[in-house]
N, C-alpha and C positions, 0 to 999 in steps of 0.2 A: 781310391774310390768310396762314397758316403754311400753306408745301407742306407734302402730304403725305405721311407718312412711308413710308420705304423698308420690305420685309418683312425685311430685316437688323435693322433700327431696332427693329420689333413685337416681335424675338423676345428680341433683347438685354433690351428695359425688361420683357417678359413671366418673362423668369429672374431678373430682379432686384427683379422685385416677388417670386417664389415663392420667393427667397433670402431677407430681408429682409421674411419675413409674420412671423414667429412675433418681430421686434424691433423693441424701441420706434425707435430709429435707426439708419438706413444705418450699414455698414461702411466704414470708413477716412473716418472722419469727422475734419475739425479741430477738435481740443477748445477752441484758442486759443478758438473761437467761441461762440453760446452756443447749446446743443443745444436742439434741434429737440423734444422729446417735451413734454408737459404744463407740468411745473413749471422749464422752462430748466436743467434740472440734470442733468450729467455722471457716470453713474454708474461708480463703482470701476469701476480697470483692474485685473481679472485677470489671472494667469499662467498659464500654461499648467498645465493640471490633467494632474498625473503622479502616480499611485498605484497600481508595482505588484506583481503580486498574488506571493504568496511562493513561491518554489518547491518543487518536489515532482517527486517519481519515484513512475510507478505501472505495476504489471505490461503487460507487452507486448498484454493482451490487453482491457484495458482498456476500449476502443471500442468493441467487442464487448459486455462483460458490462454497459456501458449504454446500449447501445441496445436489448439485451433487458429491461431492465426499464424504460426507458422503453415498447418493446409493452406489456409484464407489466403498468405500471399503466396504458395503453388500456386494454387489454381487459377490466380487472379495476373501469374507470368511473375510478379515480382520476385519470386525467387524459380532458382534451377531445381529440377524435381529430386536430381543429386544432391542440393545443397539442402534438400527439405530432407529427404533420408538421413541424410548425417546429423542435421540437426537432432529429429525426431527421436533418434541413435543417441547420441548422446545427453538426451533428456532423461530417458526411461531410467537409468539408475540413482535419477534424483525420486524427491518425498514430492506428496501433494502440494506442501510449500513451494518448493521451487528452489532447494537448496544447491548449493554448489557440490560438483562434481568431480573427480579426480579419477579421471580414467584415460589410458592411454586411447592415440589415435592408430596406433596399431591394431590393440582391438576393437575398435569402431570399426576397421577396415578387414578383418574377420568376421564381424556380424554381417556384415555386407555386400562381401566380398567383393573389395575394393582396394587397391594399393596404400601403401600410408603416406603418400606422394600425396594421391588423388584426394585423402581424407581432409590433409593438412593444405589443399589447395580448395576445397572450399568451407573450410571451417576460416579461412581470412579470408573466405567471400562475408561469411556470415559474419566477421567481425569488422568489415568496412559498413556493413550494414545495420549495424548497430544491436545484432541477434545474439550476440553471444563477448563477453570479452574472457582473455585466456590471460592467467598467471603463469608464466614459466618461472619453475623451479628447477635447476642445474646442481648435477650434482660435480662438485668439483677436488681435484684432484694433483696441487701443485701446480693452481693454473692454467689444468686441462680439463675441458669437461668431459666428464667420463659415462652422463648419465642426465635424461633429458625426461619430465615430466610437467603436465598441464592440470591446473584447477581452473575449470571453467566455470562461469559466471553467466547464469542463464536473463537476460534482458530484451523488456518491447522497446524495439525503436518510436521514435518519438512520435508520427502517423500513430502508430498504434498503439500507442498509450492515452491518447488524446479522443480516438474512438472507441476505447473500454471506458472510457471517463463521460463519453456522453451517454454511452450504452445502460453506465452507471446511473446516473441522472435522469436517462430520461422509465428507467424500469421504479425506481422509487417517486419518480413524481405517478405513474400511473399506479400505483400501490397506495398512496397515498388516496388520489382518486375512487380506487375500491374501498376505499377504506369509509369515508364523506359519504357514499353511498348505502352504507349498510344501514339495515334499519337498528340494529343494536347495539349503535355508536352512544360512549357516554356523552358526550362532547353536542352539546344544543349548536345543530346547523345557522349558518348563516344566513339572512336575509336577503340573499342573491342566490343563493342553493336552495331556501323554499320558498312552495309557491303559497303558503297564509298571508294574510293583511300582515304588515306590518303594528306592531301596538304600539297605540298612543304613547308618547312619554310625560310620565308627570307634568303636571302644572303648579304653580310657583304657592298658588294656596293649597295644593295638597301639601307641598312639603312644611308650607306655615301647620298645617292643621295635625301633622304630625309632629313638627318640634315643640308644642304644645301640647301631646301628652306625651312627649315624651319632658319637660319640664314636669307636670303633674306628678311623673311616676318614680322624677331624681330624690332621694334620699337627704340631698343637699337643701330639697325644697322646704325650709321651716313650719312656714305658713302660706296661706291663700297667699295674703297683701307681697310677699319674698316673690311665688314664681307671677304675680301679675308685673313686679316690676320689671322681672328677666324681661320677660314678651314685650312691656314696656322701651326697657332700652334695645332688646334684639334686633324689634320692627319700628326703630323712630322713623318717622317721615314716610313710614308706608300705610297706612290707614288698615286700604285693605285688608295687606296682608295679617294685620295686628290685631282684625277682626276675626278673620278666620281660625290663628293659635289662639287665642281668645277666648274664642265659645269652643274647640278641643280643649284647652285647659281647664273648664268649668267642668263639661262633662268628665273627662279622666279625674281630676279632681274627686267629683262628688262619687262616683264608682270607684274607687280605689282607698282615697282615705276615711271611706265609712265602713269599710271591710277590715280596716287595721283595728 
């Protein structure tokens, strides 16, 4: 007759049964021996699963935006309130830029008073709806999964991302309109936003007079006749513009050249 097992032995056996309850073979088995499963064949030896999420960079208020969207989705009936509570509990260990978290679903269950299977169920719902992307990292020994952990990445579903982008564009447009109404702005308002009458554009004769004065001030203009020939070539066939340019040239020549 076997002696009664101690309390520590019973606890160790119960933990071993709970750990290997989902496995067909116990962990750390000798693969040289016949497998104890139904057909006696060992499963293939899997490598450690490692497929990291691609890098990304979000705004410093991404966590607050994501949590607000989850709360709005629960209020609109898109998500169950328990699913929302699980998502909010998952996001709390993250930072303001909503970086990935490595937290066990059993830990979330302890915080919310839920079973790990219930947390797993609501995480699966959130994955289907596009709120999270879960990367499973399994610790495998001799082809047997002896530990599981998840890296959770928070994402915005397509409809919520579209809504946030639209809100951002509206906010930027409103800020631009506010800046245009300010009196201390540095750029002149357009004629559509101003009540002042539009200034008349300079006439061709005004342009010609400015050109005549500019020719008179040029250092390359050696003498009066040289400048007159430049204006004659510039306004050939336009006697009215030539007269305006010539008059301005003469007046400027008298003023500038006399002072030299």
